Residue frames as a rotation matrix with the C-alpha (Angstrom) as fourth column:
MET 1
0.300 -0.552 0.778 -16.09
0.736 0.653 0.179 -16.13
-0.607 0.519 0.602 1.37
SER 2
-0.195 -0.467 -0.863 -13.82
-0.117 -0.862 0.493 -13.88
-0.974 0.197 0.113 -0.59
GLN 3
0.952 0.252 -0.177 -14.18
-0.168 -0.054 -0.984 -12.90
-0.257 0.966 -0.009 -4.17
PHE 4
0.060 -0.960 0.275 -11.14
0.182 0.282 0.942 -14.14
-0.981 -0.006 0.191 -6.18
PHE 5
0.895 0.249 -0.371 -10.28
-0.248 -0.414 -0.876 -12.28
-0.371 0.876 -0.309 -9.36
TYR 6
0.063 -0.858 0.510 -7.67
0.803 0.347 0.485 -13.40
-0.593 0.378 0.710 -11.93
ILE 7
0.884 0.171 -0.436 -6.43
-0.037 -0.903 -0.429 -10.08
-0.466 0.395 -0.792 -13.31
HIS 8
0.649 -0.679 0.343 -3.74
0.674 0.304 -0.673 -9.92
0.353 0.668 0.655 -16.08
PRO 9
0.289 -0.608 -0.739 -0.55
0.749 -0.337 0.570 -8.48
-0.596 -0.719 0.358 -14.65
ASP 10
-0.769 -0.640 0.014 0.35
0.485 -0.567 0.666 -6.40
-0.418 0.519 0.746 -17.77
ASN 11
-0.843 0.508 0.180 -3.06
-0.178 -0.578 0.796 -5.65
0.508 0.639 0.578 -19.20
PRO 12
-0.883 0.469 -0.005 -5.61
0.153 0.279 -0.948 -5.54
-0.444 -0.838 -0.319 -16.37
GLN 13
-0.519 0.772 0.366 -9.18
0.723 0.169 0.670 -6.18
0.456 0.612 -0.646 -17.51
PRO 14
-0.836 0.166 0.524 -11.18
-0.249 -0.964 -0.092 -2.94
0.490 -0.208 0.847 -17.07
ARG 15
0.167 0.970 -0.178 -14.29
-0.332 0.226 0.916 -4.84
0.928 -0.094 0.360 -16.19
LEU 16
0.362 -0.179 -0.915 -12.61
0.727 0.669 0.156 -6.68
0.584 -0.721 0.372 -13.27
ILE 17
-0.756 -0.653 -0.045 -10.85
0.551 -0.598 -0.582 -3.47
0.353 -0.465 0.812 -12.09
LYS 18
-0.457 0.710 0.535 -14.30
-0.526 -0.701 0.481 -1.67
0.717 -0.062 0.694 -11.89
GLN 19
0.550 0.674 -0.492 -15.75
-0.019 0.600 0.800 -4.56
0.835 -0.431 0.343 -9.94
ALA 20
-0.116 -0.668 -0.735 -12.81
0.858 0.305 -0.413 -4.52
0.500 -0.679 0.538 -7.59
VAL 21
-0.905 -0.227 0.361 -13.12
0.094 -0.932 -0.350 -0.85
0.416 -0.283 0.864 -6.94
GLU 22
0.024 0.970 0.244 -16.90
-0.444 -0.208 0.872 -1.24
0.896 -0.129 0.425 -6.27
LEU 23
0.516 0.153 -0.843 -16.16
0.582 0.659 0.476 -3.81
0.629 -0.736 0.251 -3.59
ILE 24
-0.562 -0.766 -0.310 -13.57
0.758 -0.327 -0.565 -1.41
0.331 -0.553 0.765 -2.01
LYS 25
-0.733 0.383 0.562 -16.16
-0.332 -0.923 0.196 1.41
0.594 -0.043 0.803 -2.05
GLN 26
0.388 0.902 -0.189 -18.60
-0.229 0.293 0.928 -0.90
0.893 -0.317 0.320 -0.41
GLY 27
0.469 -0.275 0.839 -16.10
-0.877 -0.254 0.407 -1.32
0.101 -0.927 -0.361 2.53
GLU 28
0.981 -0.183 -0.070 -14.41
0.188 0.980 0.063 -4.60
0.057 -0.075 0.996 1.61
VAL 29
0.335 -0.941 0.046 -10.80
-0.460 -0.120 0.880 -5.30
-0.822 -0.316 -0.473 2.41
VAL 30
0.962 -0.027 -0.270 -8.70
-0.246 0.332 -0.911 -6.18
0.114 0.943 0.313 -0.72
VAL 31
0.270 -0.903 0.334 -5.51
0.157 0.384 0.910 -8.14
-0.950 -0.194 0.246 -1.25
TYR 32
0.989 0.149 0.008 -3.75
0.038 -0.197 -0.980 -6.97
-0.145 0.969 -0.201 -4.32
PRO 33
0.389 -0.902 0.189 -0.37
0.919 0.394 -0.010 -7.24
-0.066 0.177 0.982 -6.14
THR 34
0.856 -0.342 -0.387 2.35
-0.317 -0.940 0.128 -4.48
-0.408 0.013 -0.913 -6.03
ASP 35
0.565 -0.763 -0.313 5.94
-0.418 0.062 -0.906 -4.30
0.711 0.643 -0.284 -7.19
SER 36
-0.632 -0.745 0.214 7.13
-0.574 0.264 -0.775 -5.77
0.521 -0.613 -0.594 -3.80
GLY 37
-0.935 0.294 -0.199 4.78
0.351 0.851 -0.391 -8.67
0.054 -0.436 -0.899 -2.98
TYR 38
-0.130 0.972 0.195 1.07
0.657 -0.063 0.751 -8.53
0.743 0.226 -0.630 -2.14
SER 39
-0.957 -0.031 0.288 -0.46
-0.188 -0.690 -0.699 -5.71
0.221 -0.723 0.655 -0.04
ILE 40
-0.317 0.906 -0.281 -3.69
0.942 0.335 0.019 -5.55
0.111 -0.259 -0.959 1.94
GLY 41
-0.984 -0.172 0.034 -5.82
0.170 -0.983 -0.065 -2.40
0.045 -0.058 0.997 1.70
CYS 42
-0.093 0.985 -0.146 -9.02
0.983 0.067 -0.174 -0.58
-0.161 -0.160 -0.974 2.08
GLN 43
0.252 0.259 0.932 -10.62
0.484 -0.868 0.111 2.81
0.838 0.423 -0.344 1.48
MET 44
-0.671 -0.741 -0.040 -8.78
0.369 -0.286 -0.885 5.32
0.644 -0.608 0.465 3.73
ASP 45
-0.532 0.474 0.702 -11.96
-0.712 -0.699 -0.068 6.69
0.458 -0.536 0.709 5.29
ASN 46
0.406 0.765 -0.500 -13.44
-0.370 0.638 0.676 3.32
0.836 -0.089 0.542 6.25
LYS 47
-0.102 -0.504 0.858 -12.77
-0.985 -0.068 -0.157 2.69
0.138 -0.861 -0.490 9.96
SER 48
0.624 0.369 0.689 -14.31
-0.538 0.842 0.037 -0.84
-0.566 -0.393 0.724 10.17
ALA 49
0.943 -0.305 -0.133 -12.22
0.073 0.580 -0.811 -1.99
0.324 0.755 0.569 7.12
LEU 50
0.121 -0.940 0.319 -9.07
-0.592 -0.326 -0.737 -0.63
0.797 -0.099 -0.596 8.73
GLU 51
0.095 -0.029 0.995 -9.81
-0.951 0.291 0.100 -2.50
-0.293 -0.956 0.000 11.92
GLN 52
0.910 0.194 0.367 -10.13
-0.102 0.961 -0.255 -5.77
-0.403 0.195 0.894 9.79
VAL 53
0.582 -0.806 -0.107 -6.80
-0.150 0.023 -0.988 -5.02
0.800 0.591 -0.108 8.08
CYS 54
-0.128 -0.649 0.749 -5.26
-0.893 -0.253 -0.372 -4.70
0.431 -0.717 -0.548 11.65
LYS 55
0.518 0.323 0.792 -6.84
-0.651 0.750 0.120 -7.99
-0.555 -0.578 0.598 12.74
VAL 56
0.993 -0.100 -0.057 -5.50
0.025 0.674 -0.738 -9.84
0.112 0.732 0.672 9.67
ARG 57
0.304 -0.947 0.099 -1.96
-0.016 -0.109 -0.994 -8.49
0.952 0.301 -0.048 10.09
ASP 58
0.571 0.031 -0.820 -2.14
0.782 0.285 0.555 -8.34
0.251 -0.958 0.139 13.91
LEU 59
-0.404 -0.659 0.635 -1.08
0.520 -0.736 -0.433 -4.72
0.752 0.155 0.640 14.05
ASP 60
-0.014 0.365 -0.931 -1.34
0.912 -0.376 -0.162 -2.16
-0.409 -0.852 -0.328 16.90
LYS 61
0.817 0.575 -0.052 -2.20
0.520 -0.772 -0.366 1.46
-0.250 0.272 -0.929 16.60
SER 62
0.390 -0.757 -0.525 1.51
-0.262 -0.637 0.725 2.52
-0.883 -0.145 -0.447 16.34
HIS 63
-0.069 -0.431 0.900 2.03
0.803 0.510 0.307 0.82
-0.591 0.744 0.311 12.95
ASN 64
-0.481 -0.150 -0.864 3.02
-0.365 -0.861 0.353 3.14
-0.797 0.485 0.359 10.16
PHE 65
0.318 0.726 0.610 0.22
0.507 0.414 -0.756 2.85
-0.801 0.550 -0.236 7.57
THR 66
-0.785 -0.618 -0.048 0.75
0.234 -0.367 0.900 3.76
-0.574 0.695 0.432 3.94
LEU 67
0.451 0.832 -0.325 -1.33
-0.203 -0.258 -0.944 5.59
-0.869 0.492 0.053 1.41
MET 68
-0.352 -0.430 0.832 -0.89
0.656 0.520 0.546 4.00
-0.667 0.738 0.099 -1.95
CYS 69
0.151 0.368 -0.917 -0.99
-0.258 -0.881 -0.397 6.87
-0.954 0.297 -0.038 -4.55
LYS 70
0.765 0.231 0.601 -1.47
0.462 0.453 -0.762 6.71
-0.448 0.861 0.240 -8.26
ASP 71
0.308 -0.681 0.664 1.23
0.702 -0.308 -0.642 9.47
0.642 0.664 0.383 -9.09
MET 72
-0.689 -0.674 -0.265 3.17
0.696 -0.516 -0.499 12.35
0.200 -0.528 0.825 -7.71
SER 73
-0.579 0.448 0.682 0.29
-0.140 -0.878 0.458 14.77
0.803 0.170 0.571 -8.14
GLU 74
0.490 0.832 -0.261 -1.66
0.119 0.233 0.965 13.10
0.864 -0.504 0.015 -5.33
ILE 75
-0.092 -0.620 -0.779 1.13
0.785 0.436 -0.439 13.08
0.612 -0.652 0.447 -2.80
SER 76
-0.822 -0.400 0.405 1.13
0.178 -0.857 -0.484 16.76
0.541 -0.326 0.776 -1.72
ASP 77
0.026 0.923 0.385 -2.46
-0.434 -0.336 0.836 16.55
0.901 -0.188 0.391 -0.57
TYR 78
0.839 0.420 -0.347 -1.49
0.008 0.627 0.779 14.08
0.545 -0.656 0.522 2.08
ALA 79
0.457 -0.795 -0.399 2.18
0.886 0.370 0.279 14.62
-0.074 -0.481 0.873 2.91
ARG 80
0.884 -0.281 -0.374 4.31
-0.234 -0.958 0.166 17.69
-0.405 -0.059 -0.913 3.77
VAL 81
0.505 -0.689 0.520 7.04
0.815 0.579 -0.025 17.44
-0.284 0.436 0.854 1.11
ASP 82
0.409 -0.436 -0.801 9.78
-0.162 -0.899 0.406 19.97
-0.898 -0.036 -0.439 0.79
ASN 83
0.661 -0.103 -0.744 11.65
-0.745 -0.207 -0.634 20.69
-0.089 0.973 -0.214 -2.50
SER 84
-0.400 -0.910 -0.106 14.61
-0.916 0.402 0.002 18.36
0.041 0.098 -0.994 -1.86
ALA 85
-0.510 0.295 0.808 12.32
-0.218 0.865 -0.452 15.53
-0.832 -0.407 -0.377 -0.80
PHE 86
0.516 0.814 -0.267 10.17
-0.377 -0.064 -0.924 16.12
-0.769 0.577 0.274 -3.81
ARG 87
0.274 -0.570 -0.775 13.13
-0.951 -0.043 -0.305 15.57
0.140 0.821 -0.554 -6.11
LEU 88
-0.785 -0.516 0.341 14.07
-0.580 0.807 -0.114 12.34
-0.216 -0.287 -0.933 -4.45
LEU 89
-0.049 0.821 0.568 10.46
-0.052 0.566 -0.823 11.03
-0.997 -0.070 0.015 -4.92
LYS 90
0.688 0.370 -0.625 10.38
-0.590 -0.217 -0.778 12.11
-0.423 0.903 0.069 -8.51
ASN 91
-0.080 -0.789 -0.610 13.62
-0.965 0.216 -0.152 10.19
0.251 0.576 -0.778 -9.25
ASN 92
-0.943 -0.325 0.068 12.53
-0.330 0.893 -0.306 7.02
0.039 -0.311 -0.950 -7.41
THR 93
-0.239 0.891 0.386 8.77
0.022 0.402 -0.915 6.64
-0.971 -0.210 -0.115 -8.10
PRO 94
0.708 0.643 0.292 7.08
-0.683 0.518 0.515 4.66
0.180 -0.564 0.806 -9.17
GLY 95
-0.210 -0.812 -0.545 8.98
-0.390 0.581 -0.715 1.87
0.897 0.063 -0.438 -7.44
PRO 96
0.365 0.378 -0.851 9.27
0.451 0.727 0.517 -0.43
0.814 -0.573 0.095 -4.39
TYR 97
-0.793 -0.605 0.068 9.69
0.308 -0.495 -0.813 2.39
0.525 -0.624 0.579 -1.90
THR 98
0.467 0.863 -0.192 7.64
0.765 -0.286 0.578 3.68
0.444 -0.417 -0.793 1.01
PHE 99
-0.566 -0.603 0.562 8.40
0.303 -0.787 -0.537 7.30
0.766 -0.134 0.628 2.05
VAL 100
0.130 0.576 -0.807 7.48
0.990 -0.028 0.139 8.52
0.058 -0.817 -0.574 5.55
PHE 101
-0.675 -0.189 0.713 6.44
0.210 -0.976 -0.060 12.21
0.707 0.109 0.699 5.86
LYS 102
-0.838 0.498 -0.223 4.46
-0.004 -0.415 -0.910 14.40
-0.545 -0.762 0.350 8.28
ALA 103
-0.497 0.714 0.493 0.92
0.866 0.374 0.332 14.04
0.053 0.592 -0.804 7.33
THR 104
-0.857 0.340 0.388 -1.43
-0.233 -0.926 0.299 16.83
0.461 0.166 0.872 6.29
LYS 105
-0.641 0.660 0.392 -4.89
-0.522 0.000 -0.853 17.31
-0.563 -0.751 0.344 7.79
GLU 106
0.081 0.655 -0.751 -6.40
-0.954 0.270 0.132 15.33
0.289 0.706 0.647 4.76
VAL 107
-0.508 -0.374 -0.776 -5.06
-0.243 0.926 -0.288 12.21
0.826 0.042 -0.561 6.42
PRO 108
0.633 0.769 -0.088 -7.49
-0.176 0.254 0.951 10.54
0.754 -0.587 0.296 8.91
LYS 109
0.262 -0.584 0.768 -5.96
-0.928 -0.372 0.034 10.66
0.266 -0.721 -0.640 12.33
ARG 110
0.684 0.109 0.721 -6.39
-0.456 0.836 0.307 6.95
-0.569 -0.538 0.621 12.81
LEU 111
0.914 -0.382 0.138 -3.96
0.334 0.513 -0.791 6.42
0.232 0.768 0.597 9.88
GLN 112
0.433 -0.770 0.469 -1.25
-0.499 -0.638 -0.587 8.67
0.750 0.020 -0.661 11.35
ASN 113
-0.268 -0.625 -0.733 1.51
0.599 0.487 -0.636 7.46
0.755 -0.609 0.244 13.55
PRO 114
0.675 0.700 -0.233 -0.08
0.627 -0.379 0.681 8.65
0.388 -0.606 -0.694 16.97
LYS 115
0.417 -0.557 -0.718 3.16
0.660 -0.357 0.660 10.10
-0.625 -0.750 0.219 18.27
ARG 116
-0.564 -0.817 -0.119 4.95
0.457 -0.429 0.779 11.43
-0.687 0.385 0.616 15.21
LYS 117
0.328 0.823 -0.464 1.83
-0.121 -0.451 -0.885 12.36
-0.937 0.346 -0.048 13.11
THR 118
-0.617 -0.600 -0.509 3.45
-0.629 -0.012 0.777 10.70
-0.472 0.800 -0.370 9.98
ILE 119
0.650 0.710 0.272 2.10
-0.338 0.590 -0.733 8.73
-0.681 0.385 0.623 7.20
GLY 120
-0.398 -0.761 0.513 3.71
0.201 0.473 0.858 6.45
-0.895 0.444 -0.035 4.61
ILE 121
0.469 0.524 -0.711 3.45
-0.588 -0.416 -0.694 7.35
-0.659 0.744 0.113 0.91
ARG 122
-0.447 -0.620 0.645 4.05
0.057 0.700 0.712 5.01
-0.893 0.355 -0.278 -2.03
VAL 123
0.353 0.510 -0.784 3.60
-0.853 -0.170 -0.494 4.98
-0.386 0.843 0.375 -5.79
PRO 124
0.157 -0.312 0.937 3.77
-0.066 0.943 0.325 1.39
-0.985 -0.113 0.128 -7.02
ASP 125
-0.481 -0.363 -0.798 5.26
-0.848 -0.039 0.529 0.11
-0.224 0.931 -0.289 -10.26
ASN 126
-0.813 0.316 0.488 2.49
0.312 0.946 -0.094 -2.49
-0.491 0.076 -0.868 -10.90
ALA 127
-0.866 0.494 0.079 -0.16
-0.094 -0.315 0.944 -2.26
0.492 0.810 0.319 -13.70
ILE 128
-0.102 0.888 -0.448 -2.99
0.682 0.390 0.619 -3.73
0.724 -0.243 -0.645 -11.47
ALA 129
-0.253 -0.020 -0.967 -2.23
0.880 -0.421 -0.222 -1.50
-0.403 -0.907 0.124 -8.49
LEU 130
-0.890 -0.206 -0.407 -2.16
0.099 -0.958 0.269 1.58
-0.445 0.200 0.873 -10.67
ALA 131
-0.685 0.724 0.080 -5.34
0.088 -0.027 0.996 0.67
0.724 0.689 -0.045 -12.52
LEU 132
-0.071 0.630 -0.773 -7.14
0.943 0.295 0.153 0.17
0.324 -0.719 -0.615 -9.16
LEU 133
-0.434 -0.275 -0.858 -5.90
0.698 -0.704 -0.127 3.54
-0.569 -0.654 0.498 -7.98
GLU 134
-0.994 0.080 -0.077 -6.89
-0.111 -0.706 0.699 5.37
0.002 0.703 0.711 -11.15
GLU 135
-0.349 0.933 -0.085 -10.43
0.311 0.201 0.929 3.90
0.884 0.298 -0.360 -10.98
LEU 136
0.026 0.357 -0.934 -10.79
0.989 0.126 0.076 4.57
0.144 -0.926 -0.349 -7.28
GLY 137
0.404 0.230 0.885 -9.84
0.448 -0.893 0.028 8.21
0.797 0.386 -0.464 -7.68
GLU 138
0.681 -0.167 0.713 -8.16
-0.668 -0.542 0.510 8.48
0.301 -0.823 -0.481 -4.30
PRO 139
-0.452 -0.890 -0.062 -5.14
-0.761 0.421 -0.493 6.85
0.465 -0.175 -0.868 -2.46
LEU 140
0.526 0.541 -0.657 -5.81
-0.113 0.809 0.576 3.35
0.843 -0.229 0.487 -1.10
MET 141
0.302 -0.464 0.833 -4.84
-0.949 -0.063 0.309 2.75
-0.091 -0.884 -0.459 2.67
SER 142
0.701 -0.184 -0.689 -2.36
-0.261 0.833 -0.488 -0.08
0.664 0.522 0.536 2.47
SER 143
0.339 -0.706 0.621 0.07
-0.826 0.094 0.556 -2.25
-0.451 -0.702 -0.552 4.27
THR 144
-0.451 -0.547 -0.705 2.47
-0.772 0.636 0.000 -4.96
0.449 0.544 -0.709 2.95
LEU 145
0.676 0.736 -0.039 0.72
-0.631 0.605 0.487 -8.28
0.381 -0.304 0.873 3.45
ILE 146
-0.549 -0.789 -0.276 3.05
-0.409 0.542 -0.734 -9.90
0.729 -0.290 -0.620 6.07
LEU 147
0.424 0.845 -0.326 1.08
-0.154 0.421 0.894 -12.41
0.893 -0.329 0.308 7.94
PRO 148
0.632 -0.155 0.759 1.55
-0.774 -0.072 0.629 -12.94
-0.043 -0.985 -0.166 11.85
GLY 149
0.608 -0.479 0.633 4.71
-0.032 0.782 0.623 -15.03
-0.793 -0.399 0.460 12.46
LYS 150
0.569 -0.411 0.712 6.14
0.822 0.322 -0.470 -14.28
-0.036 0.853 0.521 9.00
THR 151
0.047 -0.645 -0.763 8.93
0.372 -0.697 0.613 -11.95
-0.927 -0.313 0.207 8.05
SER 152
-0.937 -0.346 0.055 8.44
0.154 -0.266 0.952 -11.62
-0.315 0.900 0.302 4.29
ALA 153
-0.364 0.797 -0.481 5.71
-0.837 -0.507 -0.206 -10.34
-0.408 0.328 0.852 2.03
GLU 154
0.109 0.453 0.885 3.19
0.131 0.876 -0.464 -12.83
-0.985 0.166 0.036 0.78
SER 155
-0.540 -0.461 -0.704 3.97
-0.631 -0.332 0.701 -13.72
-0.557 0.823 -0.112 -2.83
ASP 156
-0.975 0.222 -0.018 1.62
0.181 0.834 0.521 -16.68
0.131 0.504 -0.853 -3.70
PRO 157
-0.566 0.804 0.183 -2.03
-0.783 -0.594 0.187 -15.68
0.259 -0.038 0.965 -4.34
GLU 158
0.138 0.654 -0.744 -3.23
-0.210 0.753 0.623 -19.26
0.968 0.070 0.242 -4.03
ALA 159
-0.486 -0.369 -0.792 -1.58
0.714 0.354 -0.604 -19.53
0.503 -0.859 0.092 -0.50
ILE 160
-0.965 0.184 0.187 -3.11
-0.244 -0.892 -0.382 -16.19
0.096 -0.414 0.905 0.34
ARG 161
-0.164 0.964 -0.209 -6.52
-0.704 0.034 0.710 -17.56
0.691 0.263 0.673 -0.69
ASP 162
-0.032 0.123 -0.992 -6.04
0.404 0.909 0.100 -20.54
0.914 -0.397 -0.079 1.59
SER 163
-0.734 -0.380 -0.562 -5.13
0.655 -0.178 -0.735 -18.39
0.179 -0.908 0.379 4.52
LEU 164
-0.881 0.212 -0.422 -7.55
0.017 -0.879 -0.477 -15.40
-0.472 -0.428 0.771 4.12
GLU 165
-0.805 0.574 0.150 -10.53
0.219 0.053 0.974 -16.40
0.551 0.817 -0.168 1.96
ARG 166
0.150 0.893 -0.425 -12.88
0.893 0.062 0.446 -16.04
0.425 -0.446 -0.788 5.00
ARG 167
0.082 -0.201 -0.976 -11.26
0.835 -0.521 0.177 -12.77
-0.545 -0.829 0.126 6.30
VAL 168
-0.714 -0.288 -0.638 -11.11
-0.052 -0.887 0.459 -10.42
-0.698 0.361 0.618 3.35
GLY 169
0.288 0.933 -0.216 -13.60
-0.279 -0.134 -0.951 -9.29
-0.916 0.334 0.221 0.72
LEU 170
0.975 -0.002 -0.220 -11.45
-0.219 0.081 -0.972 -9.67
0.019 0.997 0.079 -2.39
ILE 171
0.138 -0.963 0.232 -8.16
0.051 0.241 0.969 -11.39
-0.989 -0.122 0.082 -3.32
ILE 172
0.828 0.112 -0.550 -6.71
-0.514 -0.241 -0.823 -10.45
-0.225 0.964 -0.142 -6.73
HIS 173
0.358 -0.722 0.593 -4.43
0.534 0.679 0.504 -13.04
-0.766 0.137 0.628 -8.39
GLY 174
0.896 -0.178 -0.407 -1.93
-0.398 -0.730 -0.556 -10.93
-0.198 0.660 -0.725 -10.28
GLY 175
0.506 -0.738 -0.446 0.78
-0.248 0.371 -0.895 -13.47
0.826 0.564 0.004 -10.59
TYR 176
0.730 -0.382 -0.567 3.55
0.678 0.508 0.531 -14.88
0.086 -0.772 0.630 -8.36
LEU 177
0.773 -0.328 0.543 5.64
-0.181 -0.934 -0.307 -11.98
0.608 0.139 -0.782 -7.02
THR 178
-0.338 -0.941 0.007 8.80
0.005 -0.009 -1.000 -11.26
0.941 -0.338 0.008 -4.98
GLU 179
0.349 0.384 -0.855 8.68
0.801 0.351 0.485 -11.83
0.487 -0.854 -0.185 -1.28
GLN 180
-0.654 -0.678 -0.336 10.58
0.749 -0.520 -0.411 -8.63
0.104 -0.521 0.847 -0.44
PRO 181
0.401 0.837 -0.373 8.65
0.852 -0.490 -0.183 -5.76
-0.336 -0.245 -0.909 1.08
THR 182
0.784 -0.108 0.611 9.32
0.279 -0.818 -0.503 -2.14
0.554 0.565 -0.611 0.25
THR 183
-0.475 -0.846 -0.242 12.36
0.795 -0.295 -0.530 -0.22
0.377 -0.445 0.812 1.27
VAL 184
0.664 0.716 -0.215 11.17
0.729 -0.556 0.400 2.36
0.167 -0.422 -0.891 3.80
ILE 185
-0.514 -0.795 0.321 12.78
0.719 -0.604 -0.345 5.89
0.468 0.054 0.882 3.77
ASP 186
0.401 0.601 -0.691 11.91
0.880 -0.463 0.107 8.36
-0.256 -0.651 -0.715 6.50
LEU 187
-0.480 -0.461 0.747 12.00
0.660 -0.750 -0.039 11.95
0.578 0.474 0.664 5.21
SER 188
0.438 0.898 -0.030 9.74
0.743 -0.343 0.575 13.42
0.506 -0.274 -0.818 7.93
GLU 189
0.705 -0.179 -0.686 12.29
0.506 -0.551 0.664 15.29
-0.497 -0.815 -0.298 9.86
GLY 190
0.782 -0.414 -0.466 14.39
-0.569 -0.779 -0.263 16.72
-0.254 0.471 -0.845 6.98
ASP 191
-0.398 -0.908 0.132 17.11
-0.776 0.410 0.480 14.07
-0.490 0.089 -0.867 7.14
ILE 192
0.295 0.394 -0.870 17.10
-0.811 0.585 -0.010 10.91
0.505 0.709 0.492 5.19
THR 193
-0.431 -0.392 0.813 16.85
-0.838 0.508 -0.200 7.75
-0.334 -0.767 -0.547 7.28
VAL 194
-0.351 0.189 -0.917 16.61
-0.525 0.771 0.360 4.13
0.775 0.608 -0.172 5.92
ILE 195
-0.032 0.427 0.904 14.15
-0.977 0.179 -0.119 2.35
-0.213 -0.886 0.411 8.24
ARG 196
0.415 0.145 0.898 13.82
-0.065 0.989 -0.130 -0.93
-0.908 -0.004 0.420 6.34
GLU 197
-0.460 -0.527 -0.714 15.95
-0.799 -0.104 0.592 -2.17
-0.387 0.843 -0.373 3.47
GLY 198
0.152 0.615 0.774 13.78
-0.043 0.786 -0.617 -4.19
-0.987 0.061 0.146 1.10
ALA 199
0.440 0.103 0.892 13.09
0.767 0.473 -0.433 -4.45
-0.467 0.875 0.129 -2.68
GLY 200
0.958 -0.010 0.285 14.20
0.173 -0.775 -0.608 -0.95
0.227 0.632 -0.741 -3.53
ASP 201
0.139 -0.990 -0.032 17.94
0.839 0.135 -0.527 -0.06
0.526 0.047 0.849 -3.95
ILE 202
0.720 0.186 -0.669 19.09
0.634 -0.568 0.525 2.29
-0.282 -0.802 -0.526 -1.11
SER 203
-0.164 -0.976 0.144 22.10
0.980 -0.145 0.135 3.75
-0.110 0.163 0.980 -2.97
ALA 204
-0.145 0.225 0.963 20.24
0.481 -0.835 0.268 7.00
0.865 0.502 0.013 -3.67
PHE 205
0.697 0.625 0.351 19.58
-0.037 -0.458 0.888 7.53
0.716 -0.632 -0.297 0.03
VAL 206
0.811 -0.469 -0.349 22.85
0.527 0.326 0.785 6.82
-0.254 -0.821 0.512 1.72
């Protein structure tokens, strides 16, 4: 049975954030709020937790996983970002965007796209997500929580509890959110390609 934490969306309780991060470090899968619906995540080095995320979302190995980062300073450790791409990121983060880059050797191979060697990078504009990342001290392996058969991100934490309370270690109730997933921008080949139009405005990228 999952733990279920009610965390304030604007002023996250430090005690609950610490407890949540302890569970993540123990290998649990967490469902948590972002600025574009709920996401599902785990520690990036934990293979069995990643396998559980894939089972919940019914994903195959070619899925583009994302590293949720606390700020710009973490991104260059995990993604190959040139100067023009860095400026785009700086102007559009934090926000509801996932940026796809070539991965560095710091990214576990199982998280990289097997053919393209890419990784998604995201800096969320959500107080709970940022508090988790600050306490964790490293990026969180994440994927938008789109359940099998659905096309939109999960937005209702009570409904998530009904569906997943026996399949994940922690569900964080951080309010009722938008159902739109992130806008996905591929910058891995030097050009700008919009892969998915979602919550983020694409006008800066077209």
